[in-house]
One Martini backbone bead per residue (centre of mass of N, CA, C, O) as a GRO file, in nm:
protein
  218
    1UNK     BB    1   2.137  -7.625  -6.509
    2UNK     BB    2   2.288  -7.462  -6.250
    3UNK     BB    3   2.319  -7.145  -6.163
    4UNK     BB    4   2.544  -6.919  -6.057
    5UNK     BB    5   2.568  -6.683  -5.859
    6UNK     BB    6   2.657  -6.372  -5.842
    7UNK     BB    7   2.902  -6.273  -5.639
    8UNK     BB    8   2.829  -5.968  -5.627
    9UNK     BB    9   2.535  -6.007  -5.542
   10UNK     BB   10   2.595  -6.160  -5.277
   11UNK     BB   11   2.757  -5.923  -5.153
   12UNK     BB   12   2.528  -5.709  -5.171
   13UNK     BB   13   2.326  -5.864  -5.003
   14UNK     BB   14   2.483  -5.886  -4.742
   15UNK     BB   15   2.517  -5.580  -4.701
   16UNK     BB   16   2.213  -5.520  -4.685
   17UNK     BB   17   2.157  -5.703  -4.440
   18UNK     BB   18   2.364  -5.576  -4.247
   19UNK     BB   19   2.239  -5.284  -4.260
   20UNK     BB   20   1.956  -5.367  -4.156
   21UNK     BB   21   2.047  -5.498  -3.889
   22UNK     BB   22   2.169  -5.231  -3.772
   23UNK     BB   23   1.910  -5.070  -3.778
   24UNK     BB   24   1.757  -5.253  -3.585
   25UNK     BB   25   1.938  -5.227  -3.347
   26UNK     BB   26   1.935  -4.910  -3.313
   27UNK     BB   27   1.621  -4.891  -3.281
   28UNK     BB   28   1.601  -5.070  -3.026
   29UNK     BB   29   1.810  -4.910  -2.844
   30UNK     BB   30   1.644  -4.613  -2.889
   31UNK     BB   31   1.341  -4.633  -2.819
   32UNK     BB   32   1.332  -4.525  -2.518
   33UNK     BB   33   1.447  -4.249  -2.589
   34UNK     BB   34   1.216  -4.171  -2.783
   35UNK     BB   35   0.988  -4.203  -2.566
   36UNK     BB   36   1.095  -3.975  -2.379
   37UNK     BB   37   1.121  -3.731  -2.595
   38UNK     BB   38   0.982  -3.748  -2.847
   39UNK     BB   39   0.933  -3.600  -3.151
   40UNK     BB   40   0.976  -3.290  -3.118
   41UNK     BB   41   1.250  -3.321  -2.920
   42UNK     BB   42   1.390  -3.483  -3.158
   43UNK     BB   43   1.722  -3.580  -3.247
   44UNK     BB   44   1.990  -3.736  -3.330
   45UNK     BB   45   2.169  -3.601  -3.128
   46UNK     BB   46   1.986  -3.649  -2.881
   47UNK     BB   47   1.989  -3.951  -2.894
   48UNK     BB   48   2.296  -3.984  -2.865
   49UNK     BB   49   2.322  -3.845  -2.584
   50UNK     BB   50   2.107  -4.091  -2.477
   51UNK     BB   51   2.326  -4.290  -2.590
   52UNK     BB   52   2.591  -4.515  -2.709
   53UNK     BB   53   2.564  -4.349  -2.971
   54UNK     BB   54   2.663  -4.177  -3.224
   55UNK     BB   55   2.581  -3.948  -3.445
   56UNK     BB   56   2.740  -4.069  -3.687
   57UNK     BB   57   2.605  -4.345  -3.679
   58UNK     BB   58   2.307  -4.260  -3.708
   59UNK     BB   59   2.348  -4.105  -3.972
   60UNK     BB   60   2.446  -4.345  -4.148
   61UNK     BB   61   2.157  -4.520  -4.107
   62UNK     BB   62   2.003  -4.238  -4.086
   63UNK     BB   63   1.875  -3.960  -4.238
   64UNK     BB   64   1.674  -3.921  -3.975
   65UNK     BB   65   1.441  -3.922  -3.732
   66UNK     BB   66   1.220  -4.035  -3.894
   67UNK     BB   67   1.362  -4.300  -3.981
   68UNK     BB   68   1.404  -4.404  -3.694
   69UNK     BB   69   1.124  -4.393  -3.570
   70UNK     BB   70   0.977  -4.568  -3.775
   71UNK     BB   71   1.157  -4.816  -3.738
   72UNK     BB   72   1.105  -4.855  -3.435
   73UNK     BB   73   0.798  -4.884  -3.439
   74UNK     BB   74   0.788  -5.126  -3.636
   75UNK     BB   75   0.935  -5.321  -3.451
   76UNK     BB   76   0.739  -5.310  -3.219
   77UNK     BB   77   0.466  -5.374  -3.381
   78UNK     BB   78   0.548  -5.661  -3.473
   79UNK     BB   79   0.494  -5.764  -3.188
   80UNK     BB   80   0.227  -5.624  -3.083
   81UNK     BB   81   0.017  -5.753  -3.304
   82UNK     BB   82   0.048  -6.035  -3.115
   83UNK     BB   83  -0.025  -6.003  -2.810
   84UNK     BB   84  -0.332  -6.157  -2.822
   85UNK     BB   85  -0.311  -6.440  -2.952
   86UNK     BB   86  -0.292  -6.621  -2.711
   87UNK     BB   87  -0.572  -6.551  -2.596
   88UNK     BB   88  -0.725  -6.656  -2.834
   89UNK     BB   89  -0.607  -6.956  -2.836
   90UNK     BB   90  -0.674  -7.022  -2.506
   91UNK     BB   91  -0.968  -6.986  -2.507
   92UNK     BB   92  -1.269  -7.133  -2.346
   93UNK     BB   93  -1.415  -6.861  -2.287
   94UNK     BB   94  -1.534  -6.537  -2.277
   95UNK     BB   95  -1.448  -6.469  -1.985
   96UNK     BB   96  -1.150  -6.551  -2.012
   97UNK     BB   97  -1.082  -6.375  -2.246
   98UNK     BB   98  -1.143  -6.102  -2.107
   99UNK     BB   99  -0.955  -6.141  -1.861
  100UNK     BB  100  -0.682  -6.175  -2.035
  101UNK     BB  101  -0.706  -5.918  -2.198
  102UNK     BB  102  -0.726  -5.714  -1.964
  103UNK     BB  103  -0.444  -5.782  -1.839
  104UNK     BB  104  -0.278  -5.695  -2.087
  105UNK     BB  105  -0.387  -5.416  -2.149
  106UNK     BB  106  -0.305  -5.299  -1.860
  107UNK     BB  107  -0.014  -5.401  -1.855
  108UNK     BB  108   0.102  -5.234  -2.097
  109UNK     BB  109   0.010  -4.951  -2.001
  110UNK     BB  110   0.258  -4.964  -1.801
  111UNK     BB  111   0.512  -5.119  -1.916
  112UNK     BB  112   0.462  -4.940  -2.220
  113UNK     BB  113   0.400  -4.630  -2.197
  114UNK     BB  114   0.617  -4.488  -2.370
  115UNK     BB  115   0.573  -4.632  -2.640
  116UNK     BB  116   0.275  -4.556  -2.667
  117UNK     BB  117   0.327  -4.256  -2.680
  118UNK     BB  118   0.494  -4.257  -2.937
  119UNK     BB  119   0.270  -4.360  -3.120
  120UNK     BB  120   0.067  -4.128  -3.078
  121UNK     BB  121   0.266  -3.905  -3.165
  122UNK     BB  122   0.299  -4.013  -3.448
  123UNK     BB  123   0.001  -4.011  -3.533
  124UNK     BB  124  -0.038  -3.705  -3.496
  125UNK     BB  125   0.190  -3.615  -3.706
  126UNK     BB  126   0.048  -3.733  -3.959
  127UNK     BB  127  -0.156  -3.492  -3.993
  128UNK     BB  128   0.105  -3.307  -4.088
  129UNK     BB  129   0.292  -3.550  -4.199
  130UNK     BB  130   0.325  -3.726  -4.501
  131UNK     BB  131   0.597  -3.903  -4.493
  132UNK     BB  132   0.450  -4.118  -4.257
  133UNK     BB  133   0.148  -4.190  -4.310
  134UNK     BB  134   0.169  -4.479  -4.434
  135UNK     BB  135   0.305  -4.619  -4.192
  136UNK     BB  136   0.076  -4.552  -3.987
  137UNK     BB  137  -0.165  -4.685  -4.144
  138UNK     BB  138  -0.039  -4.972  -4.134
  139UNK     BB  139  -0.016  -5.003  -3.835
  140UNK     BB  140  -0.319  -4.951  -3.779
  141UNK     BB  141  -0.422  -5.199  -3.938
  142UNK     BB  142  -0.277  -5.414  -3.760
  143UNK     BB  143  -0.417  -5.335  -3.495
  144UNK     BB  144  -0.709  -5.386  -3.591
  145UNK     BB  145  -0.664  -5.690  -3.651
  146UNK     BB  146  -0.600  -5.762  -3.355
  147UNK     BB  147  -0.878  -5.680  -3.227
  148UNK     BB  148  -1.059  -5.854  -3.420
  149UNK     BB  149  -0.976  -6.123  -3.321
  150UNK     BB  150  -1.085  -6.092  -3.040
  151UNK     BB  151  -1.384  -6.034  -3.117
  152UNK     BB  152  -1.450  -6.287  -3.272
  153UNK     BB  153  -1.389  -6.488  -3.057
  154UNK     BB  154  -1.579  -6.392  -2.841
  155UNK     BB  155  -1.837  -6.437  -3.014
  156UNK     BB  156  -1.795  -6.734  -3.063
  157UNK     BB  157  -1.811  -6.817  -2.758
  158UNK     BB  158  -2.122  -6.696  -2.765
  159UNK     BB  159  -2.266  -6.749  -3.041
  160UNK     BB  160  -2.203  -6.493  -3.217
  161UNK     BB  161  -2.201  -6.152  -3.341
  162UNK     BB  162  -2.086  -5.871  -3.422
  163UNK     BB  163  -2.210  -5.519  -3.397
  164UNK     BB  164  -1.944  -5.439  -3.543
  165UNK     BB  165  -1.688  -5.325  -3.699
  166UNK     BB  166  -1.353  -5.322  -3.700
  167UNK     BB  167  -1.317  -5.012  -3.678
  168UNK     BB  168  -1.510  -4.963  -3.440
  169UNK     BB  169  -1.370  -5.160  -3.236
  170UNK     BB  170  -1.104  -5.017  -3.230
  171UNK     BB  171  -1.181  -4.731  -3.158
  172UNK     BB  172  -1.290  -4.806  -2.889
  173UNK     BB  173  -1.051  -4.962  -2.749
  174UNK     BB  174  -0.840  -4.735  -2.811
  175UNK     BB  175  -0.974  -4.504  -2.669
  176UNK     BB  176  -0.951  -4.615  -2.376
  177UNK     BB  177  -0.645  -4.655  -2.384
  178UNK     BB  178  -0.552  -4.365  -2.436
  179UNK     BB  179  -0.696  -4.233  -2.192
  180UNK     BB  180  -0.555  -4.407  -1.974
  181UNK     BB  181  -0.265  -4.320  -2.044
  182UNK     BB  182  -0.309  -4.024  -1.957
  183UNK     BB  183  -0.380  -4.096  -1.666
  184UNK     BB  184  -0.120  -4.237  -1.592
  185UNK     BB  185   0.061  -3.985  -1.620
  186UNK     BB  186  -0.126  -3.827  -1.411
  187UNK     BB  187  -0.202  -4.035  -1.165
  188UNK     BB  188  -0.508  -4.148  -1.216
  189UNK     BB  189  -0.634  -4.418  -1.066
  190UNK     BB  190  -0.944  -4.392  -1.091
  191UNK     BB  191  -0.946  -4.391  -1.404
  192UNK     BB  192  -0.822  -4.677  -1.442
  193UNK     BB  193  -1.064  -4.816  -1.305
  194UNK     BB  194  -1.279  -4.697  -1.498
  195UNK     BB  195  -1.155  -4.837  -1.756
  196UNK     BB  196  -1.236  -5.126  -1.685
  197UNK     BB  197  -1.536  -5.071  -1.708
  198UNK     BB  198  -1.531  -4.971  -1.999
  199UNK     BB  199  -1.430  -5.235  -2.123
  200UNK     BB  200  -1.675  -5.411  -2.028
  201UNK     BB  201  -1.884  -5.244  -2.186
  202UNK     BB  202  -1.763  -5.269  -2.466
  203UNK     BB  203  -1.809  -5.588  -2.477
  204UNK     BB  204  -2.119  -5.557  -2.447
  205UNK     BB  205  -2.143  -5.420  -2.741
  206UNK     BB  206  -2.008  -5.645  -2.947
  207UNK     BB  207  -2.250  -5.834  -2.890
  208UNK     BB  208  -2.573  -5.921  -2.959
  209UNK     BB  209  -2.676  -6.046  -2.693
  210UNK     BB  210  -2.582  -5.842  -2.483
  211UNK     BB  211  -2.709  -5.595  -2.625
  212UNK     BB  212  -3.005  -5.692  -2.607
  213UNK     BB  213  -3.017  -5.722  -2.290
  214UNK     BB  214  -2.949  -5.427  -2.228
  215UNK     BB  215  -3.181  -5.292  -2.389
  216UNK     BB  216  -3.417  -5.438  -2.233
  217UNK     BB  217  -3.335  -5.303  -1.946
  218UNK     BB  218  -3.356  -4.977  -2.043
   0.00000   0.00000   0.00000
């Protein structure tokens, strides 16, 4: 005999779902405002002044700016951590994979520059503020996995294996990206072009065949 769920429990669950849905809506709507203001210069009141939502509404759904920023970045990263999955799935050879990856890599550098800046800002703040360090580390791990899927597929297509572990591969490619992002905001076009060459060189370091050939030539 199937037991009927407690009506009060169903009502409470619907209320929680509605509350979380509204939090997500607000986080997504204010994300670009957060990206423009940055962590240090942001308060719920300032976010409200730069968005269509009142300070009272934001304060009702979020305890403070940390709660809002963390939720917003998590929402964005939930989408971003699959950004290169289509590239991985559709790759027919290593060169096409690199070309498609590079296009998306530098495309998002420009199209989502403000959001990426917010992520790096939040990551730096986690060095000082332990309240959201766990969230940052969780997002970082998911980004690492995203890059590792690209690296493994690239090496598979070459019939070889990666020369470095997933953390090292992520640090390498993320470092190039973060530096290029800084130059993007500085308007240094030549440095962005140089980053494209750095990305190519990084991929040459990632697989054992290309790395061995490069070492033999040097």
